[in-house]
C-alpha positions in Angstrom: -17.4 -7.0 8.7 -13.6 -6.6 9.0 -12.1 -4.1 11.3 -8.8 -2.4 10.7 -6.8 -0.5 13.4 -5.5 2.9 12.7 -2.0 3.3 13.6 0.4 6.3 14.0 1.9 7.1 10.5 5.7 6.2 10.6 8.5 5.6 8.1 8.2 1.8 8.3 4.5 1.4 8.0 3.8 4.1 5.3 6.7 3.7 2.8 4.6 1.4 0.5 2.1 4.3 0.0 4.2 7.4 -0.2 5.9 9.9 2.1 5.0 12.4 4.8 6.7 15.5 6.4 5.9 17.5 9.4 5.2 21.0 8.1 4.6 22.5 11.6 7.9 21.3 12.9 10.2 21.1 10.0 13.6 19.4 10.0 16.2 18.6 7.6 18.0 20.7 4.9 17.2 24.3 5.3 18.3 27.9 4.3 17.9 29.8 7.5 14.1 29.5 8.2 13.1 28.2 4.7 12.9 24.3 4.4 12.8 23.7 0.6 11.9 20.7 -1.5 11.1 18.1 1.3 8.2 16.5 -0.5 8.3 16.1 -4.3 5.1 15.0 -6.0 5.6 14.2 -9.7 2.6 13.9 -11.9 2.1 12.8 -15.5 0.0 15.8 -16.4 0.8 19.2 -18.1 -2.1 20.7 -15.8 -1.0 23.0 -13.1 -1.3 21.8 -9.5 -4.5 22.8 -7.9 -5.0 23.4 -4.2 -8.6 22.4 -2.9 -10.3 22.5 0.5 -11.7 19.2 1.9 -13.8 19.3 5.1 -13.4 16.2 7.1 -16.0 15.5 9.7 -16.0 13.3 12.9 -18.1 10.3 12.4 -19.6 7.9 14.9 -18.3 4.9 12.8 -15.3 5.2 10.4 -16.6 3.1 7.7 -14.8 2.3 4.4 -17.3 1.4 1.7 -15.3 2.5 -1.4 -11.9 3.5 -2.7 -10.3 5.6 -5.5 -6.9 5.9 -7.1 -5.2 8.3 -9.7 -3.0 6.7 -12.4 -0.9 9.7 -13.2 -0.9 11.8 -10.2 0.4 11.8 -6.6 -2.1 13.3 -4.2 -1.0 15.6 -1.4 -3.1 16.2 1.8 -2.4 18.3 4.6 -4.7 18.4 7.6 -4.4 22.1 8.8 -6.3 22.4 12.0 -6.7 18.9 13.5 -5.9 15.3 13.3 -7.4 12.9 10.8 -7.4 9.1 10.0 -7.3 8.0 6.5 -7.0 4.6 4.6 -4.7 3.3 1.9 -4.1 0.1 0.0 -1.3 -0.6 -2.4 -1.5 0.1 -6.1 -3.0 -2.7 -8.2 -5.2 -3.2 -11.4 -8.2 -4.3 -9.3 -9.2 -3.1 -5.8 -7.5 -4.8 -2.9 -9.7 -4.1 0.1 -8.1 -6.9 2.1 -4.7 -4.9 2.0 -6.2 -1.8 3.3 -4.5 0.0 6.3 -5.5 3.0 8.3 -3.2 5.9 9.6 -3.5 8.5 12.2 -2.1 11.7 10.9 -1.5 14.7 13.2 -2.5 18.1 12.0 0.3 19.8 10.1 1.6 16.7 8.6 1.8 16.7 4.8 1.1 13.3 3.2 2.0 12.5 -0.3 0.1 9.4 -1.7 1.9 7.8 -4.6 0.0 7.4 -8.0 -2.1 4.3 -7.9 -2.6 4.0 -4.2 -6.2 3.2 -3.4 -7.7 5.7 -0.8 -10.9 7.6 -0.2 -12.5 8.9 2.9 -10.8 10.6 5.8 -12.2 11.2 9.2 -11.7 13.8 11.9 -10.8 12.2 15.2 -10.2 14.9 17.9 -12.2 17.9 16.4 -15.7 17.8 15.1 -14.3 18.8 11.6 -10.9 19.3 10.2 -9.9 21.3 7.1 -7.6 19.5 4.8 -5.7 21.1 1.9 -5.6 18.7 -1.1 -3.2 19.3 -4.0 -3.7 17.4 -7.3 -3.2 18.5 -11.0 -6.1 20.5 -12.0 -9.3 18.5 -12.8 -7.7 15.2 -11.7 -11.1 14.3 -10.1 -12.6 14.4 -13.6 -9.8 13.1 -15.8 -7.7 10.6 -13.7 -9.9 9.2 -10.8 -11.2 5.7 -10.7 -13.8 5.3 -8.0 -15.0 1.8 -7.0 -17.6 1.0 -4.5 -16.9 -2.0 -2.5 -19.2 -5.0 -2.2 -20.8 -4.9 1.3 -18.7 -8.1 2.2 -15.7 -5.9 1.8 -16.8 -2.9 3.9 -14.6 -2.4 6.9 -14.6 -0.2 9.9 -11.6 1.7 11.3 -10.8 1.4 14.9 -8.7 3.9 16.7 -7.6 2.8 20.1 -4.8 5.4 20.8 -7.2 8.3 21.4 -4.2 10.6 21.8 -4.3 13.8 19.6 -1.6 16.0 18.5 2.1 15.4 17.3 4.1 14.6 20.4 6.8 12.6 18.6 6.1 12.4 14.9 9.3 11.1 13.1 9.0 12.4 9.5 10.2 10.4 6.5 12.9 13.0 5.5 
């Protein structure tokens, strides 16, 4: 079984998958205490954006056994009360588990996954569970979601060696 090492999300290592922005410590263009339009997520749907809760749990093993993508929609995720690790692989017609990377995302960091990016499970790493806000066009999970289970030979385990939680020096994409 292949192991992939989770790394801190940075501009350089995440640009192929999307963008991110530290919501808790905003920087950049602002109007007094309002920081507008720092993450834009276009979608090919006339459906309204829907905001959903996702409870991510700490697991003894962070195993990747499947992946999904959305053709027409970017997906936004915001870990609210803790840090998470998630995986992503570049857009492609067929699954590309061999190109999967894992990212450590501090709580309060908004992540935008581009349309077509393969992803799936997220894992809590410092707390037993983390509440994650997910934003997608309404009913994307029914209309625009391709979920592919991996062959067992393609399963992988995420390894996280840093073991440092929080957001000491996150450099945002904007």
